[in-house]
A tleap script that builds the chain and sets N, CA, C and O, in Angstrom:
source leaprc.protein.ff14SB
mol = sequence {
  NMET LYS MET ILE ARG VAL LEU ALA ILE ILE
  PRO PHE VAL PHE LEU LEU GLY GLY VAL PHE
  LEU PHE ASN GLN ILE THR PRO TYR VAL LEU
  GLY MET PRO PHE LEU LEU PHE TRP CYS VAL
  LEU TRP THR VAL LEU THR SER VAL ILE MET
  ALA ILE ILE TYR LYS ILE ASP PRO LYS ASN
  LYS GLU SER GLU ALA CGLU
}
set mol.1.N position { -8.495 -46.118 34.520 }
set mol.1.CA position { -9.244 -45.527 35.250 }
set mol.1.C position { -10.558 -45.919 35.818 }
set mol.1.O position { -10.913 -45.676 36.971 }
set mol.2.N position { -11.298 -46.587 34.859 }
set mol.2.CA position { -12.855 -47.191 35.552 }
set mol.2.C position { -12.254 -48.094 36.652 }
set mol.2.O position { -13.043 -48.282 37.578 }
set mol.3.N position { -10.726 -48.866 36.820 }
set mol.3.CA position { -10.686 -49.346 37.592 }
set mol.3.C position { -10.801 -48.902 39.439 }
set mol.3.O position { -11.203 -49.589 40.379 }
set mol.4.N position { -10.286 -47.549 39.407 }
set mol.4.CA position { -10.102 -46.883 39.689 }
set mol.4.C position { -11.546 -46.250 40.915 }
set mol.4.O position { -11.868 -46.066 42.088 }
set mol.5.N position { -11.942 -46.157 39.542 }
set mol.5.CA position { -13.512 -45.525 40.312 }
set mol.5.C position { -14.642 -46.745 41.088 }
set mol.5.O position { -15.452 -46.565 41.998 }
set mol.6.N position { -14.334 -47.894 40.380 }
set mol.6.CA position { -15.066 -49.270 40.951 }
set mol.6.C position { -14.644 -49.498 42.346 }
set mol.6.O position { -15.468 -49.701 43.238 }
set mol.7.N position { -13.160 -49.461 42.578 }
set mol.7.CA position { -12.554 -49.548 43.757 }
set mol.7.C position { -13.113 -48.207 44.654 }
set mol.7.O position { -13.242 -48.391 45.865 }
set mol.8.N position { -13.443 -46.893 44.108 }
set mol.8.CA position { -14.162 -46.026 45.180 }
set mol.8.C position { -14.962 -45.691 45.483 }
set mol.8.O position { -15.222 -44.626 46.042 }
set mol.9.N position { -15.928 -46.994 45.024 }
set mol.9.CA position { -17.338 -46.816 45.409 }
set mol.9.C position { -17.461 -48.450 46.147 }
set mol.9.O position { -18.244 -48.698 47.064 }
set mol.10.N position { -16.624 -49.347 45.597 }
set mol.10.CA position { -17.240 -50.005 46.676 }
set mol.10.C position { -16.894 -50.120 48.423 }
set mol.10.O position { -17.395 -50.981 49.146 }
set mol.11.N position { -16.179 -49.327 48.769 }
set mol.11.CA position { -16.734 -49.115 50.278 }
set mol.11.C position { -17.951 -48.560 50.406 }
set mol.11.O position { -18.698 -48.891 51.327 }
set mol.12.N position { -18.278 -47.674 49.515 }
set mol.12.CA position { -19.624 -46.637 49.962 }
set mol.12.C position { -20.973 -47.810 49.860 }
set mol.12.O position { -21.789 -48.167 50.709 }
set mol.13.N position { -20.828 -48.095 48.810 }
set mol.13.CA position { -21.979 -49.422 48.568 }
set mol.13.C position { -21.890 -50.499 49.687 }
set mol.13.O position { -23.037 -50.875 49.929 }
set mol.14.N position { -21.259 -50.945 50.227 }
set mol.14.CA position { -21.403 -51.785 51.310 }
set mol.14.C position { -21.061 -51.556 52.781 }
set mol.14.O position { -21.144 -52.449 53.624 }
set mol.15.N position { -20.650 -50.234 53.050 }
set mol.15.CA position { -20.906 -49.845 54.043 }
set mol.15.C position { -22.145 -49.208 54.289 }
set mol.15.O position { -22.601 -49.155 55.431 }
set mol.16.N position { -22.770 -48.684 53.243 }
set mol.16.CA position { -24.225 -47.910 53.891 }
set mol.16.C position { -25.579 -49.343 53.400 }
set mol.16.O position { -26.648 -49.399 54.008 }
set mol.17.N position { -25.157 -50.541 52.029 }
set mol.17.CA position { -25.930 -50.929 52.124 }
set mol.17.C position { -25.800 -52.443 53.137 }
set mol.17.O position { -26.615 -53.357 53.255 }
set mol.18.N position { -24.854 -52.314 53.578 }
set mol.18.CA position { -25.089 -53.384 54.557 }
set mol.18.C position { -26.030 -52.733 56.356 }
set mol.18.O position { -26.796 -53.471 56.976 }
set mol.19.N position { -25.741 -51.542 56.731 }
set mol.19.CA position { -27.025 -51.121 57.317 }
set mol.19.C position { -28.002 -51.507 57.202 }
set mol.19.O position { -28.441 -52.221 58.104 }
set mol.20.N position { -28.670 -51.273 56.246 }
set mol.20.CA position { -29.844 -52.191 56.193 }
set mol.20.C position { -30.230 -53.394 56.084 }
set mol.20.O position { -31.322 -53.828 56.452 }
set mol.21.N position { -28.861 -54.338 55.285 }
set mol.21.CA position { -29.328 -55.847 55.149 }
set mol.21.C position { -28.478 -56.631 56.775 }
set mol.21.O position { -28.839 -57.718 57.224 }
set mol.22.N position { -27.744 -56.073 57.187 }
set mol.22.CA position { -27.334 -56.528 58.321 }
set mol.22.C position { -27.440 -56.193 59.844 }
set mol.22.O position { -26.741 -56.605 60.770 }
set mol.23.N position { -28.649 -55.217 59.852 }
set mol.23.CA position { -29.601 -54.841 61.253 }
set mol.23.C position { -29.780 -55.559 62.003 }
set mol.23.O position { -30.948 -55.594 62.388 }
set mol.24.N position { -28.870 -56.475 62.616 }
set mol.24.CA position { -28.833 -57.550 63.518 }
set mol.24.C position { -28.270 -57.692 65.214 }
set mol.24.O position { -27.069 -57.495 65.395 }
set mol.25.N position { -28.800 -57.897 65.945 }
set mol.25.CA position { -28.044 -57.705 67.068 }
set mol.25.C position { -27.495 -58.766 67.829 }
set mol.25.O position { -26.523 -58.757 68.585 }
set mol.26.N position { -28.488 -59.944 67.423 }
set mol.26.CA position { -27.625 -61.077 67.930 }
set mol.26.C position { -26.541 -62.235 67.893 }
set mol.26.O position { -26.106 -63.048 68.708 }
set mol.27.N position { -26.284 -61.885 66.398 }
set mol.27.CA position { -25.154 -62.538 66.540 }
set mol.27.C position { -23.942 -61.773 66.620 }
set mol.27.O position { -23.744 -60.993 65.688 }
set mol.28.N position { -23.118 -61.833 67.510 }
set mol.28.CA position { -21.762 -61.351 68.309 }
set mol.28.C position { -20.674 -61.697 66.680 }
set mol.28.O position { -20.934 -62.480 65.767 }
set mol.29.N position { -19.500 -60.800 66.833 }
set mol.29.CA position { -18.781 -60.869 66.066 }
set mol.29.C position { -17.624 -60.438 67.136 }
set mol.29.O position { -17.776 -59.281 67.529 }
set mol.30.N position { -16.199 -61.307 67.839 }
set mol.30.CA position { -15.685 -60.337 68.426 }
set mol.30.C position { -16.122 -59.664 69.339 }
set mol.30.O position { -15.544 -58.605 69.585 }
set mol.31.N position { -17.078 -59.993 69.996 }
set mol.31.CA position { -17.926 -59.359 70.898 }
set mol.31.C position { -18.332 -58.092 70.808 }
set mol.31.O position { -18.487 -57.250 71.693 }
set mol.32.N position { -18.511 -58.030 69.506 }
set mol.32.CA position { -19.488 -56.940 69.142 }
set mol.32.C position { -20.821 -57.092 68.137 }
set mol.32.O position { -20.618 -57.820 67.165 }
set mol.33.N position { -22.165 -56.496 68.243 }
set mol.33.CA position { -22.833 -56.960 67.612 }
set mol.33.C position { -22.652 -56.919 66.081 }
set mol.33.O position { -21.954 -56.045 65.566 }
set mol.34.N position { -23.337 -57.948 65.289 }
set mol.34.CA position { -22.821 -57.669 63.829 }
set mol.34.C position { -22.729 -56.475 63.422 }
set mol.34.O position { -21.689 -55.948 63.027 }
set mol.35.N position { -23.931 -55.908 63.499 }
set mol.35.CA position { -23.619 -53.956 62.831 }
set mol.35.C position { -22.406 -53.587 63.160 }
set mol.35.O position { -21.522 -53.324 62.344 }
set mol.36.N position { -22.302 -53.548 64.303 }
set mol.36.CA position { -21.226 -52.524 64.798 }
set mol.36.C position { -19.576 -53.468 63.887 }
set mol.36.O position { -18.940 -52.989 62.948 }
set mol.37.N position { -19.480 -53.946 64.130 }
set mol.37.CA position { -18.006 -55.351 63.156 }
set mol.37.C position { -18.537 -55.267 61.691 }
set mol.37.O position { -17.818 -55.859 60.885 }
set mol.38.N position { -19.194 -54.906 61.385 }
set mol.38.CA position { -19.472 -54.121 59.911 }
set mol.38.C position { -19.221 -53.089 59.809 }
set mol.38.O position { -18.487 -52.931 58.833 }
set mol.39.N position { -19.449 -52.145 60.348 }
set mol.39.CA position { -19.001 -50.494 60.355 }
set mol.39.C position { -17.810 -50.820 60.141 }
set mol.39.O position { -17.299 -50.692 59.029 }
set mol.40.N position { -17.065 -51.380 61.362 }
set mol.40.CA position { -15.694 -51.503 61.765 }
set mol.40.C position { -14.527 -52.130 60.655 }
set mol.40.O position { -13.380 -51.722 60.473 }
set mol.41.N position { -15.250 -53.282 59.979 }
set mol.41.CA position { -14.467 -53.731 59.128 }
set mol.41.C position { -14.243 -53.277 58.025 }
set mol.41.O position { -13.181 -53.277 57.403 }
set mol.42.N position { -15.839 -52.626 57.568 }
set mol.42.CA position { -15.213 -51.683 56.048 }
set mol.42.C position { -15.028 -50.281 56.313 }
set mol.42.O position { -14.999 -49.484 55.376 }
set mol.43.N position { -14.867 -49.812 57.826 }
set mol.43.CA position { -13.634 -48.990 57.839 }
set mol.43.C position { -12.680 -48.959 57.663 }
set mol.43.O position { -12.179 -48.021 57.044 }
set mol.44.N position { -11.873 -50.133 58.202 }
set mol.44.CA position { -10.779 -50.175 57.749 }
set mol.44.C position { -10.256 -51.274 56.420 }
set mol.44.O position { -9.090 -51.327 56.028 }
set mol.45.N position { -11.076 -51.873 56.013 }
set mol.45.CA position { -11.252 -52.049 54.369 }
set mol.45.C position { -10.555 -51.142 53.458 }
set mol.45.O position { -9.666 -51.254 52.614 }
set mol.46.N position { -11.799 -49.530 54.275 }
set mol.46.CA position { -11.693 -48.625 52.859 }
set mol.46.C position { -10.040 -47.799 53.273 }
set mol.46.O position { -9.687 -46.775 52.688 }
set mol.47.N position { -9.537 -48.200 53.916 }
set mol.47.CA position { -8.233 -47.644 54.110 }
set mol.47.C position { -7.302 -48.579 53.518 }
set mol.47.O position { -6.275 -48.184 52.967 }
set mol.48.N position { -7.637 -49.890 53.614 }
set mol.48.CA position { -7.436 -50.544 52.232 }
set mol.48.C position { -6.853 -50.430 51.081 }
set mol.48.O position { -5.726 -50.600 50.618 }
set mol.49.N position { -8.439 -49.921 50.530 }
set mol.49.CA position { -8.666 -50.012 49.517 }
set mol.49.C position { -8.357 -48.341 48.832 }
set mol.49.O position { -8.067 -48.076 47.665 }
set mol.50.N position { -8.499 -47.574 49.762 }
set mol.50.CA position { -7.653 -46.098 49.270 }
set mol.50.C position { -6.171 -46.415 48.802 }
set mol.50.O position { -5.548 -46.318 47.745 }
set mol.51.N position { -5.954 -46.760 49.855 }
set mol.51.CA position { -4.168 -47.207 49.505 }
set mol.51.C position { -3.797 -47.794 47.964 }
set mol.51.O position { -3.136 -47.148 47.151 }
set mol.52.N position { -4.286 -48.988 47.746 }
set mol.52.CA position { -4.256 -49.564 46.708 }
set mol.52.C position { -4.717 -48.560 45.170 }
set mol.52.O position { -4.083 -48.583 44.115 }
set mol.53.N position { -5.891 -47.795 45.430 }
set mol.53.CA position { -6.244 -46.853 44.273 }
set mol.53.C position { -4.866 -45.810 44.115 }
set mol.53.O position { -4.429 -45.270 43.099 }
set mol.54.N position { -4.304 -45.747 45.713 }
set mol.54.CA position { -3.004 -44.373 45.809 }
set mol.54.C position { -2.291 -45.087 44.849 }
set mol.54.O position { -1.905 -44.451 43.869 }
set mol.55.N position { -1.931 -46.756 44.952 }
set mol.55.CA position { -0.715 -47.080 44.290 }
set mol.55.C position { -0.913 -47.136 42.675 }
set mol.55.O position { -0.191 -46.722 41.768 }
set mol.56.N position { -1.878 -47.651 42.666 }
set mol.56.CA position { -2.587 -47.596 41.046 }
set mol.56.C position { -2.629 -45.957 40.441 }
set mol.56.O position { -2.478 -45.635 39.262 }
set mol.57.N position { -2.752 -45.508 41.012 }
set mol.57.CA position { -3.297 -44.072 40.544 }
set mol.57.C position { -1.851 -43.796 39.446 }
set mol.57.O position { -0.656 -43.745 39.740 }
set mol.58.N position { -2.429 -43.679 38.328 }
set mol.58.CA position { -1.063 -43.096 36.961 }
set mol.58.C position { -0.779 -41.348 37.585 }
set mol.58.O position { 0.349 -40.863 37.490 }
set mol.59.N position { -1.834 -40.621 38.143 }
set mol.59.CA position { -0.907 -39.079 38.640 }
set mol.59.C position { -0.135 -39.543 39.858 }
set mol.59.O position { 0.946 -39.356 39.300 }
set mol.60.N position { 0.079 -39.813 40.578 }
set mol.60.CA position { 0.888 -40.112 41.573 }
set mol.60.C position { 2.232 -40.968 41.110 }
set mol.60.O position { 3.240 -41.080 41.809 }
set mol.61.N position { 2.086 -41.434 40.058 }
set mol.61.CA position { 3.366 -42.112 39.475 }
set mol.61.C position { 4.138 -41.160 39.147 }
set mol.61.O position { 5.331 -41.120 39.447 }
set mol.62.N position { 3.434 -40.164 38.392 }
set mol.62.CA position { 4.273 -38.590 37.869 }
set mol.62.C position { 4.857 -37.960 39.003 }
set mol.62.O position { 6.077 -37.803 39.060 }
set mol.63.N position { 4.120 -37.597 39.879 }
set mol.63.CA position { 5.215 -36.739 40.742 }
set mol.63.C position { 5.608 -37.216 41.898 }
set mol.63.O position { 5.875 -36.477 42.846 }
set mol.64.N position { 5.724 -39.101 41.964 }
set mol.64.CA position { 7.061 -39.754 42.182 }
set mol.64.C position { 8.362 -39.677 41.517 }
set mol.64.O position { 9.449 -39.847 42.071 }
set mol.65.N position { 8.171 -39.418 40.341 }
set mol.65.CA position { 9.389 -39.505 39.328 }
set mol.65.C position { 10.242 -37.907 39.357 }
set mol.65.O position { 11.405 -37.569 39.135 }
set mol.66.N position { 8.953 -37.159 39.761 }
set mol.66.CA position { 10.156 -35.962 39.898 }
set mol.66.C position { 10.852 -35.665 41.392 }
set mol.66.O position { 11.722 -34.803 41.507 }
savepdb mol mol.pdb
quit
């Protein structure tokens, strides 16, 4: 259960923390300013992490067995 909580807090920390750490315009990644790229990246990674949490959550395995 602790692993699920750690996975759930990772996107929150990196998305909000990155805004303060990487607030720069000059480096462009894929044609976007770095901060915009950082937000888009973590939006996608949040979906991936939530899918992983869904797969490892024991409560979801009980409902699939029924």
